[in-house]
C-alpha positions as CSV (number, residue, x, y, z in Angstrom):
1,M,-15.1,-13.0,-6.4
2,K,-12.6,-15.8,-6.4
3,E,-8.9,-16.6,-6.6
4,Y,-7.1,-15.2,-9.6
5,D,-9.7,-12.7,-10.4
6,K,-8.2,-9.4,-11.5
7,V,-9.5,-6.5,-9.4
8,E,-9.3,-2.7,-9.1
9,L,-9.0,-0.8,-5.8
10,I,-12.0,1.5,-5.5
11,S,-11.3,2.7,-1.9
12,D,-9.4,5.7,-0.7
13,K,-8.9,4.4,2.8
14,Q,-5.8,5.8,4.7
15,E,-4.7,2.2,5.4
16,F,-4.1,1.7,1.7
17,K,-2.4,5.0,1.2
18,D,-0.1,4.1,4.1
19,L,0.9,1.0,2.1
20,G,1.6,3.0,-1.0
21,L,-1.6,2.1,-2.8
22,E,-3.9,4.5,-4.6
23,K,-7.5,4.2,-5.9
24,G,-7.4,2.7,-9.4
25,R,-4.5,0.3,-8.7
26,T,-5.0,-3.2,-10.1
27,G,-4.1,-6.5,-8.7
28,T,-4.9,-10.2,-8.4
29,I,-6.7,-12.1,-5.7
30,L,-4.5,-14.9,-4.3
31,G,-6.1,-17.5,-2.1
32,T,-9.6,-17.8,-0.7
33,K,-11.5,-15.3,1.4
34,R,-10.6,-15.6,5.0
35,N,-12.1,-13.7,8.0
36,G,-13.9,-11.4,5.6
37,Y,-10.8,-10.4,3.7
38,W,-9.2,-11.2,0.3
39,Y,-5.4,-11.2,-0.1
40,V,-4.6,-9.1,-3.2
41,V,-1.2,-8.5,-4.7
42,F,-1.3,-5.1,-6.4
43,E,0.9,-4.7,-9.5
44,G,4.0,-2.6,-9.3
45,E,7.1,-2.3,-11.5
46,I,10.0,-4.7,-12.2
47,F,13.4,-3.1,-11.7
48,Q,17.0,-3.9,-11.2
49,R,18.6,-2.7,-7.9
50,D,22.0,-1.1,-7.7
51,D,23.5,-4.4,-6.7
52,G,22.2,-6.0,-9.9
53,V,19.4,-8.1,-8.3
54,W,16.0,-7.9,-10.0
55,S,13.1,-7.0,-7.8
56,C,9.5,-5.6,-8.0
57,S,7.4,-3.1,-6.2
58,D,4.2,-5.2,-5.9
59,I,2.2,-4.6,-2.8
60,G,0.2,-7.2,-1.0
61,A,-2.9,-6.1,1.1
62,A,-5.9,-7.6,2.8
63,V,-9.1,-6.0,1.4
64,T,-12.8,-6.4,1.8
65,D,-15.4,-6.8,-1.0
66,E,-16.3,-3.1,-0.6
67,D,-12.6,-2.1,-1.4
68,I,-12.4,-3.7,-4.8
69,K,-14.3,-4.4,-8.0
70,V,-13.7,-7.3,-10.4
71,I,-12.3,-6.2,-13.8
72,W,-11.5,-9.7,-15.1
73,E,-12.9,-13.0,-14.0
74,S,-10.6,-16.1,-13.9
75,D,-11.9,-19.4,-15.2
């Protein structure tokens, strides 16, 4: 695994559920592995808030190799 690889969450840990993540969610690794963890930004939706500002529901999480599988490798 490396930065910019696209990954799928394959773990059902409660810590991920508490963040709003479910098994099968996809995301992108950002940065290098640190202290045994990858920082992954899991894709959400882009939406416009009531005040007109555009936002997204992406969720960032620290995950281990056992929590994810690569579904697309970056160059």
